[in-house]
Phi, psi and omega in degrees: 000128183281156182281168177300319181297315180297320178294320178299316179296321178300316179295320179297317178300320179295320179299311182295329179284325187264348191301328180257009179274114183297342180277348181252125183288154175295327177303319179299317180294321179296318178299319179293321178294325177297313180294318180297318181294328175291315181295324183265001179059042177263087191295320182295317178291324177301314179299317180300317180293325178297324176296316181294332180274002175075025179293118190296336177305325182262323187284324182299313177299325179292317178299315179296320180297313180298316181300314181288322181297323181275350178295123182288344180275091185276075180270164177296327178297316178295323178296320177296316179297318180296320179295318179297320179291323176302315179296319180296317179297319179298319179295329179279353181088017179259115177251108181298132183096343179237296177299317176229116187277177185299317181297316180293318180297320178295316180296317183282347177289342179266122177297328182295343178261007179103347179056223182259025178286165178307135183299332177294320177297317180297319177299317180296316180297319180295319180296317180296312182295320179293319181299317183266005175050046182266338183084319175198166178243019180098336178240311183254138182247137184306312183296320180288322176298317180298320179299316178297313181297321180296316180296313182294321178297316179298318180291324177299314179297316181298315182290320178295320179296320179297318178293322179297315179297325183286321190248330191300320183258351179298328185286342184296304178298327179295317180296317179296319179293322178299321178299312179298314182300315181295322179297315180299313183294325178299314180294319180295322178298322177292320182288309181191111182306329180294327177296314179300317181297319180300313182292323178294323178293323177295319178297318179295321183295321181284352177275353181273175178258012184261126177298325178298321178294321180297315179298319179295325179299318180292322176297319178296323178299318179296315178298323179298313181296322177298312182292323178297317178298318179300324183282319185278321184214088183304154182303145178210157179273351181286162178250144172234120183055035177079003182264136175287143184233031179280185187304317185289332185269060184288331176296317177298325181290324174294320177301315180298320178301316180292320178304317183280336188270332181276114189243044183287103179285327185286330183209074183297325182296317179296319179297321181294321177299321180296320177299314181297320179298312179296321180297315178297323180296314180293324178298321178296318177298322179299317180295321180292319182295331176298335178294336179299337180260323191254340190231146174291124185243163176250168186294321181301316180298318180295314180298314180302317181298312180297315180297318182294323178293321175301314183292321177296323181294332179302312179287316183301311184283347176295337180263007184295125177296134181301338179296338179281344190259146178270115184285345178270126177296146178269128181301335183279351178228352185294150176282170179298320179297319180294319179297318180294317185284309184282325182277346179065035181246167179286167179299320181295319178295318179301320178297317181296324178294317178298316180300316180296319180297317179295317183293315187268344181092318179208137181277147170229166179299323180296317180296322181296323180294339182270355180284127181303135176092356181254117179257186183298317181296319180295317179298317180299316180292321178301311185283344174284324186258349182221155176261165181228351182286000000 
């Protein structure tokens, strides 16, 4: 199932493709732009499309504003009404000159050009008058209708293009990072689910608007590096290349893990440079994470640190000895496909296990026995092929 953002981009692409197609109505493009702006939470464009669709909540105040503005009788009463309408339009999210520009406002001020009626109605009137070559029908004039349609079409293209520039390529780096992020978290879940959870919590924290959360994210990053070192290279009193490897020197222990894990026989010098590069990189992250406790930090710094640790982990965990990893999937983090494949259960049973996990927060052997359709043999097979701790 595609996301709201992906669907919004899809609609924008359709608008840009169809805008010059005579077989596709302008109304169709406006409707798509309306849907896209809702999906992408683009409120100003949403309001503009509602005006084009003739939604009276927006059009009536505009009609009244134009009528009073064009009234040659400039009385104090009219000035008060105009001020009240200005306030009403602002509350609706309509900024004259921005939401609706001068050219469009001038065109729609003429009833002969269709005014603030639904753009589909204006298209129909223009088609009828053009078909019968009348020039006008007494109310609507071909040239004025065409002027309105031309302006609205141009603005539709402009707004769709702006959204396309804003969103269409934005998802590429995000998608690539999500791929990287998922790979790192998968390996961490195998190594130690608590490690994965720590890094995921740090990622979540830098997504907030709270400075306290950003600081906490950096503190979590430091704890993550400490725990990762404990898992990969437990503390020891021995020295490697003159570096201490006790509890406090967790950066050195990660360094030692890389030294021992990179086994490039063909180019040891290049491999050693790579170890040093990663070691310096993690050391830099270590210095930044200390700021989470002692220094006022900004969001960019926090986000960069979390992202850099994910990227460093891609290389670091690539050298992870399979002996460190648990080959049995954990029922508390396994996907539905993994439960079905490793547990040897039906799709429906796998779904029930997932539902129970979501409801209870964490599965236990006792909870599994209470799931409908699971007997003793099924439980035995599940626990032989999967872990639950």
